[in-house]
C-alpha positions in Angstrom: 0.0 0.0 0.0 2.8 2.4 0.8 4.4 1.7 -2.6 1.1 2.4 -4.4 0.4 5.7 -2.5 3.9 7.0 -2.8 5.1 5.7 -6.2 1.9 5.1 -8.2 -0.4 7.8 -6.7 2.4 10.3 -6.2 1.3 11.4 -2.8 3.7 13.8 -1.1 5.9 12.3 1.6 5.8 14.0 4.9 9.1 15.0 6.5 10.1 13.3 9.8 13.0 13.8 12.2 13.7 10.1 12.3 14.6 10.4 8.6 16.8 13.4 9.2 18.5 11.9 12.2 19.0 8.5 10.6 20.5 10.0 7.5 22.9 12.0 9.6 23.9 8.9 11.6 24.7 7.0 8.4 26.8 9.9 7.0 28.8 10.3 10.2 29.4 6.6 10.4 30.8 6.6 6.9 33.1 9.6 7.8 34.4 7.7 10.8 35.3 4.6 8.8 36.9 6.5 5.9 38.7 9.4 7.7 39.1 8.0 11.3 38.1 9.7 14.5 40.3 9.8 17.7 38.6 7.5 20.1 39.7 9.6 23.0 37.5 12.4 21.8 34.3 10.4 22.4 32.7 9.3 25.6 29.3 7.6 25.6 27.1 7.8 28.7 26.5 10.5 31.3 23.8 12.4 29.4 21.2 14.0 31.6 17.8 12.3 31.3 15.1 14.6 29.9 11.5 14.5 29.0 10.4 15.1 25.4 6.7 16.0 25.1 6.9 15.9 21.3 8.6 12.5 21.4 11.5 12.1 19.0 11.5 15.7 17.6 14.4 17.9 16.7 15.4 18.3 20.4 15.4 14.6 21.0 17.8 14.0 18.0 20.1 16.8 18.9 20.4 15.3 22.4 20.5 11.6 21.6 22.2 11.6 18.1 25.6 12.4 19.5 25.2 9.5 22.0 24.6 7.1 19.1 27.7 8.3 17.3 29.8 8.0 20.5 28.7 4.4 21.0 29.5 3.7 17.3 32.9 5.2 17.5 33.8 3.4 20.7 32.7 0.1 19.2 35.4 0.5 16.5 38.1 0.1 19.1 39.7 -3.2 18.7 37.8 -4.0 15.6 39.6 -6.7 13.5 37.6 -6.3 10.3 38.2 -3.7 7.6 36.0 -2.1 5.0 35.9 -4.3 1.9 37.6 -2.9 -1.2 36.1 -4.0 -4.5 38.1 -5.7 -7.2 39.1 -2.3 -8.6 41.1 -1.7 -5.4 39.9 1.8 -4.9 36.2 1.6 -4.2 35.1 1.0 -0.7 31.9 -1.0 0.1 30.3 2.0 1.9 26.9 3.3 0.8 27.4 1.2 -2.3 24.7 1.6 -4.9 23.8 -1.3 -7.2 21.2 -2.5 -9.7 20.8 -6.2 -9.3 19.2 -8.3 -12.0 17.6 -11.6 -10.9 18.4 -14.6 -13.0 14.7 -15.6 -13.1 13.1 -14.5 -16.4 10.5 -11.8 -16.2 11.6 -10.2 -12.9 12.6 -6.5 -13.1 16.0 -5.3 -11.7 16.3 -4.2 -8.1 18.0 -1.0 -7.0 19.6 -0.7 -3.6 22.4 0.7 -1.4 24.6 -1.3 0.8 25.6 0.5 4.0 28.7 -1.5 4.8 30.5 -4.7 3.8 33.4 -5.7 6.1 36.1 -8.3 5.5 37.9 -10.2 8.3 41.6 -11.0 8.7 41.3 -14.4 7.1 40.3 -12.6 3.9 37.7 -15.2 3.3 34.8 -14.0 5.5 32.5 -11.0 4.6 30.0 -9.4 6.9 27.2 -7.2 5.4 26.0 -4.6 7.9 23.0 -2.3 7.7 22.9 0.6 10.1 19.6 1.3 11.9 18.9 4.4 14.1 15.3 3.6 14.8 13.8 2.3 18.0 13.0 -1.1 16.5 15.1 -3.5 14.6 13.8 -5.1 11.4 12.4 -8.6 11.7 12.8 -9.2 8.0 16.2 -10.2 6.7 15.4 -9.9 3.0 17.5 -6.7 2.7 20.7 -8.5 3.9 20.1 -11.5 1.6 19.6 -9.2 -1.4 22.8 -7.4 -0.6 24.7 -10.6 -0.4 23.6 -11.5 -4.0 24.3 -8.0 -5.3 27.9 -8.0 -3.9 28.7 -11.2 -5.7 26.8 -10.6 -9.0 27.3 -6.9 -9.5 30.8 -6.4 -8.1 32.4 -9.9 -8.4 33.0 -10.3 -4.7 33.9 -13.8 -3.7 34.1 -15.3 -0.2 34.0 -18.7 1.5 31.7 -17.4 4.3 29.0 -14.7 4.2 27.3 -13.1 7.2 24.9 -10.3 7.7 23.6 -8.2 10.6 21.9 -4.9 11.6 23.7 -2.3 13.7 21.4 -1.0 16.5 22.5 2.7 16.8 20.7 3.2 20.1 22.2 0.2 21.8 25.6 0.6 20.2 25.7 -3.1 19.2 25.0 -5.5 16.3 22.2 -8.0 16.1 22.9 -11.7 16.0 24.8 -12.6 12.8 22.8 -14.2 10.0 24.6 -16.9 8.0 24.3 -16.1 4.3 26.9 -18.6 3.0 24.4 -20.9 1.2 23.9 -18.9 -2.0 21.3 -21.3 -3.4 19.1 -21.1 -0.4 19.4 -17.3 -0.2 18.7 -16.8 -3.9 15.7 -19.1 -3.8 14.1 -17.1 -1.1 14.9 -13.7 -2.6 13.7 -14.8 -6.0 10.4 -16.2 -4.6 9.6 -13.0 -2.7 10.5 -10.7 -5.5 8.3 -12.8 -7.9 5.4 -12.6 -5.4 5.8 -8.8 -5.1 6.1 -8.5 -8.9 2.9 -10.6 -9.5 1.0 -8.5 -7.0 2.2 -5.2 -8.6 1.3 -6.4 -12.1 -2.2 -7.4 -10.8 -2.6 -4.0 -9.0 -2.8 -5.6 -5.6 -1.6 -3.3 -2.9 -2.4 -4.7 0.6 -2.0 -2.5 3.7 0.0 -4.0 6.6 -1.0 -1.9 9.6 1.3 -2.1 12.6 3.8 -0.2 14.7 5.8 0.9 11.6 2.9 3.0 10.4 3.8 5.7 12.9 7.1 6.3 11.0 5.5 6.0 7.5 5.9 9.2 5.4 2.5 8.7 3.6 0.4 7.5 6.6 -1.9 10.5 6.3 -2.9 9.3 2.8 -3.4 5.7 3.8 -7.0 4.4 4.2 -5.9 1.8 6.7 -4.7 4.3 9.3 -6.1 7.7 8.3 -9.6 8.9 8.5 -9.0 11.9 6.3 -11.2 12.3 3.2 -8.3 12.3 0.7 -7.2 8.9 2.1 -10.4 7.2 0.8 -9.4 4.1 -1.1 -10.1 4.2 -4.9 -11.3 0.9 -6.2 -9.6 -0.1 -9.5 -12.0 0.0 -12.4 -11.1 -3.6 -13.4 -11.4 -5.0 -9.8 -14.4 -7.4 -9.2 -16.9 -6.3 -6.7 -17.9 -8.5 -3.7 -21.1 -9.6 -5.5 -19.1 -10.7 -8.5 
């Protein structure tokens, strides 16, 4: 439903501080890894507890954003992995854009951006990491699985072991690692889910999935599932069968 409202209907996307703060956190993390930051300059903890009547607004991010960065910087101390360099030797796998084409016939290409790909000292293990600054971690790992396929197919990256995780900016820690080594299993799931989404899109089926994530959706005021505004009224496709039919 969000795809239909935002991409097909062209509804304006509302601005949100979680988007501004999250983007800033990503950019600072990239700066830290490429330019380096003296660890002695950062100290996490000790911030005075405050109340935020408007929840996570500008004030909240200005107070809590630096804390997330401090935790991220301090977590780099003693890190044994390095940012993966692609086969050209100069491109780092940071905010790496790609256009991946599934092998299955009829599926459109998928565009994405990989936050980080790390390589370990054995030079045979790669970890794909996606940074998250929100209050909740994703329960869906499709994103990491897609990135694993894109790194190999679009950039020629080879490894004996593949892993993926999410970095929880608020906790300053990574989620449990996901084993992505079995390419056949990963590709089977990714292809199946992309095919399902593609079939639904071609048929004009856009189902709402109301839940906690709706509060952070930029087009929620236009969604008939969560908004009672008049302009959010669902428009029945002309070729869709009625209940009586």
